[in-house]
N, C-alpha and C positions, 0 to 999 in steps of 0.2 A: 123804635123801630128798626128792624134787623136790616143790615148791610151787607153788600157783600165786599169786604175788602182782601188787597191783593196786596201780598209782601214779596219784593223782590232781593236777594240776597247772594255773594260766592258763596263757596262752600271754604270757610276760613273760620276757626275758633274765634279769632277778635273782633269777626263781623258779624257774628252769629249769636254767641251766646252773649253779649251785652242788651238785648233785644226781646230776646225767647220770652222774659216775663210779660212784658207789653201786649207781644200775640196772646199768651195765656188769658191775660186779665181781657182782651178784646173778645175772644171765645167764650170767654164766663159771664160778660156781659150781653151775652145770645148773638152777636154777630156771627155771619162765616164768613170765614178768613180763608182764603188760600194761600199756599206760600211755594215760591216757585224755588227748587233747591236744587242741586243735584244731588245723585242716590247715596252718597256719604253721610251726607247730615237727616237721610228721612228718617231713622229713628226719633234722632233728638228733636225735630222738629213737631213729629206727628204727637209727640209726649203732649206737644202743648194745646192738641185737639185742633189744629188747624187741618185743613185737607191737603195733602200735597199734588203738586204740578210740576213732577219731576223733568229735569232736563240733562244733557248732557256736556259738562264743560271740558276745554280744554288746558285748563291753569294746572301749574304743577299739584300734587295732591297736597291737603289740609296740613299732612307730617312730613312733608317732603324737605330737604335739606335745603335752607336759605342761598346756599350757593346755586340752588336751581335756577333763581330768580335773576342771574346774573349780576354783573357789578356797576354797571350805568345808569343814568336816571331812566334812558330811553329803554334799558333792558327793563329795569321793571315796570314799566308803562306800556310798553306795547301789548303784552301776553293779555292784557285787561282790555285792551281795542278788539284783540282778533278774536279772545273769546266773545265778547259782546256782539262782533257782526255775525258768527256763528252763531249764538246762543238765540238771537232775535226770531229766526224762523221758528224756531222750535217753541217758542212760547208765544207768538201767533197764533200758532197751531193748538197749543194747549188751552188757549184760552178764547177761542173762537166759539163763538156762541153762548161763552159766559163773561162778559167783559164786567169787571167790577164799578162800583161806584166811587171806590176811590185806590189811591194806590200810595203802597210804603216802600220804599227801596233803600237799601243800602247806600254808602255813597259810592261804592265800589261796583255799583250796578246799573251799569250806563245804560241795560234796554229795559229795567223798569222805569226809569226816567223819559226813554224815549215813547214807552208804549201809554204813558199817562198822557202825553201830550196827543197822541195817536187818537188815543179813546176821548178825548175831551174832559178829561175828569181831573179831580183837583189831587195832585202830587207831593207826598211830604218824604223829606230827604233824613235818614236818621242816622244822625252823625255819632259815629263811636269813638272822636277824636277832635281835636282843634280843631275851629272851623276859621274862616277869613272873617280878618276887621277891616275897616276903615282904612288903606294905605297897605292893606296885607299884597295886592299884587306889586307895588313900586317897592316894598322893603323887601319881599321875601319870592315870589312866584316870580319875577321876570330878573332880577340876577342869577335864581338857580337855571333858570331856562334861558340865558342868554346866551352860551355857547351852543346847547344843543340845539337850538331855532336856526344857527346858520350852516350846520352840516347838512349835505343831501337826506340822510337817515332823517333826521329830525323833520326837514321840510317835510318828507314826503310821509310821514306820520300823521302830522298835523292835516296835510293835504286828502290822509285817505280819510282823517275823522271827521273834517268838515264836507266829505263828499256821501257820508255814512247818513250825518244829520240832515243833509239835504236833499236824500230818498226819502224820509221820514217827515219832513216839510218842518223841519226845523235851522234856523238860519243865522241862531247864534254861534259865536266862535267857539270853539272846544272847551276853551279856559272858562269862559263864563257858564257855559253847558256845565260840567260837572263841579265847579266853583263855586257858584254863585246860584244856589238854590231858591227858590220862588220863597218856600217853606220848608224849617226844616227844627227837626226835636233834637237838641244835644245832648246825648246821654254819658255825658260827664259833669263832674262839678265844676261849678263856676271857676273855681278857685284854681284848677288846671287847666285854665283859657287864657294863653298869653294875650296880653291889652284888652281884656276883657271889657273894659271902658267902651272899646271902640267898634266894638261888635253890635251891628244891630238887632238889637231885639224884640222889631218889629216883624223880621225875620226867622233869625235863630230863637230858641226857648230854650233855658237851659233846665233839663227836670233833673239831672244828676244821675248817681247811678238807678238802676232797674232791676234790685235784688229782689230774690224769692226765697223760695223754701228751698235749699240746698240738700238736705238730707240724704237725699235719694244718692247724691254723689259719696256718699259716706261720712261716717263721724272718725274724729280723731279725739284722742284723749291725751292729755299731760302725765309722764311717765311719773308714779313717787318718787320723791326727791328730788324731780326737776325745779329748781329755786327760778330758772330763768328759762326761757324756751325762744331758742331762732329759726326762722325758717328762710332758706335758701332756693329761690328758683329763678329761673332765665325764663319762663312761661312756658310756650308751646311751639315754639319756632326757632328759636336761637339757642339749642340748647346742648350744640356739639363742641363743648369745653371742658373737656376733664382735667387740662391744667387748671382751669379756673377751681375748679371742685378742688382738686388736691391743695390748693392754698387755703379753701375754707376748712380741709379739713383738719390742715396744719395749725389754722387760728383758731380753730374752734374746740378741734379733739383732746378730750381729755382736761379743758379749761373748769376749774372747778364751777359748781353749781348750773353750769351750762349745760342743755340737750339741742341737738342740732337735728331738725327736720329738713335733709337732701333731698331737692328734687332732681333729678340729673337727665331726664327726658329718655327716650327712646334709642338715641343713636350712641350712646356711652355704655360702656360695658362694666361694669361695677368693679368690674378684676382692675382696670386703668386708675384706681382710685390707691390701690395699695392697700396695705392696713389700715382700718376704719377702728377706731377706738367706739367703744360700749357706749357711748354717750353721742355717739352720731347715729340717725335712721336712714336708709337711702332707699329711694323711692324712684320710679321712673314716672309716679303720677302721682299727685296727693289731692284731696279735700281743700282746695287752697285757704279759702273762707273759715271753713272750720278749724284749722290750724291756727289762725291768725286772730281768731278770737281770741285765742290763748296763749298770743306769740308776744314777745317782750321785746321782739325786732326783727326786721324782715330785711333779707338781700335779694333785690329786685332789679329785674332789667328796665324797670317804669315805664313796661306798656300804660295804655291807658286802662285797662282792666285791672290790674295789678297794683298801680297807683292809687285807684279807688278804694281799693281794696282794702288796702294801707289805711286810709284816710277816716275809712269809713269803722274800722276798727282800732282805731288812733293807736296805729305801731309805727314806732319810728323805724326808717329806713336807710338804707346804703342802695343808691340808685348807683347801677352798672348798667347803662345803656349799652345795646347791641345794633342799633338800626333806627332808620325814619324818624318817628314822631316821639322815640323814646330820650334822643338827647335834651330834647325840650322840656317836655313833661321833666327830669330829673332836673333841671336849672331850676323850673317851676317848684317843684318839693324843697330845694334846696332855698331857695329866694323865700319860701313860707316859713323856714324856718325846723322844718319836720325832717329834713334827710340832710343825709351828705351825698354832692356827686361826686362819683369814683370811676373816673375813667378806664376802662378795661386793661390799660396797660400797665397802669397803678395800682391795681386789684391786688397787692399782695397780700400774705397772711398779715403781717405784721399792720398796714393799713386797715385792711379789712377791721382786724381785732381794736384797734385804737377809735375806728369811727363807730364801731357797734356798743364799744362799751361807754364812750362817751352819750353817743345820743341815748342809749338807754338809762343811762344813770343821771340823765337831766331834767329837773321836773320842770323848766321852763318850757321844753321841748312838749313834753306830757301835756301841761297847760295848754298849748299853740293847738296840740292835737285835738283834745277834749272842746275848745273852740271850734274848731274847722268840724267836726263831725256834728256838733248841734247844728250849724251853719247848712250843713249837705242837708239834715235830715228834713229843713222846713223846704228843699227843692221839689219835694214833691213823689218825685221818682215814678213807679210803676202806675200807681194811681193816677198822677197827674199828666204822663202822658196819653194816657186812655182818654182821660177827660178830654185833652185839646184835639186830641182825633176825632173825637164824636163831635168837638163843637165845629169841626172843619167838615163834619159829614151834616150838621145840619144847615149848615150856611156855605155852599158847594160856591167855588169859586173857578174861573178858568185860569188855569196853571198852564 
């Protein structure tokens, strides 16, 4: 039976790309899917076959400098609440007379969760990062928020959040509202989840990476004579690191047998790298998965997307985290025995070269990666996510 499914997200690569294949699959199964998204992602979303519900966001642009988000925890979270409050009336109007049968929402889309409640339909959170475990609040959230909650600014933030929720008939504390969904599909491999044994799997279901055909992003071919290939990428946001890229060039430029694919983003001029040897190709963007399928090593910021792509392609990683969940991902990858967590301040040419050569030459690392890739394949990915969403449609619950 055809149903109307509404998807809500913010305009951020790391929060849209991971679930696009799920949306495409639901459309292919005959469901009518509407997708509420700012115009900057309109073409990418429309390509899935979903109908667009466009709204205007006040968040920094997807390719903004991370410095635009500020330095403190409150700097980071206030823009999301501000955006949610101004977005909600736009979305109410967009869906007037066209309410869905089920709501999917990215963890950062507070309006999606609010509207599911207002409409009295099932709401499912799609998490592109780690989720809360039993004890998370005491071990992580409470210590992290202790100081901000004692400030006038922090108290005003939570008072505003509570008031907005109450205006929409929601009495939960903001922490529980966005941190403890009633139902969630987790779009990361379970091996990347801290304390996975303490996650409530009646709420959170790990479906793993939801990858699809990426040929539209472009192909990449290993050059003739390249015995080993290294990909260096800090993702799409934390790319303004010319000094780090120079260390990578120094570490692997002219290293016999190695070919380097260096992605530097849009905020670094290639001229800042100095003389680049012939075995290093420099780009502002690359088709990452296509390169990783042929790579022998990966220097990554350890974002959720890059981490799972490295695991899915069984590529040893040197993790140089930049922000937020990346530090935890780097620790998880190192604990799995398939990566080295190298803090940015220690990422010298010598340390980078040593870490890459050690990992790429270790048969035990290759064995572990092969086992993890096999386990990830069993998680089901896109099809399982779509199956679980359809199962919720078949037995709607009041969420």
